[in-house]
Phi, psi and omega in degrees: 000326175303314178295311185292326180300334170307325183286347179262140177275087187289330188294325179289345178266154179286168186296315178293333174290319180296312180308314183296317187289327181288323183288319176298322176294324177292326182288322177292329183285322180293332186294345182282335173230059187297310185307308181292318181298320185292308175307311181297317176306310182288332171291326178287339177284352176293144179308317184293347180253020184304310185299313184286333174297316184296315174302309181299324180290320180297311179306317185298308184287331176298315177298318181293315177293324177296309180298326177287351175097024175288127179231025180288141178236003180267197179301332178305326184307312188282316185302318182291325177290323174292318178291317177295327177295318179299310171308303185291324174290325179295315185295319179297319177306309180293330181295307188284350174258002182223148179266359187263109172296328176288328177288322184296319178295322178298320180297316181298313178302313175303312176296320175295328182285319173302321181285333177294341180276353180302312181288338174291316184287321176310310176301308183301310184297326178292320176299322179286318172298322180289326176293313180299312179305315172301324178293315179300315180301317175300313184295325180297325188272337185269358185314148183284147177281129180284144181249000000 
């Protein structure tokens, strides 16, 4: 994947666009051997293969974030990979059950669009909690004075 990703001009893209392009690139690479990928994927879904499936999923999303240029070292490192892992596994399941790469890319776009709303919601929640804490401080300062 790293060699094939050099063919895409990743530098001109924003990080979330890089991630999208890299996932699409992985799907295109897998389409060369779709039957094998499909059998392997369903084999990894068996309960006894949970450990190896988890490792494979982590390696895939970690490689995508690495090639995309992610250099976070804080909590974002883990949250980015967890979010991408959920999207990637959903997209892969759709891909192996469906013959259309275009429909799979459409699903990927929907999921990435949905996830892109998280920072906005997070900011709104931050504003709400800030307002609530200010209200509590105000109420605390307005307590009746004992005589």
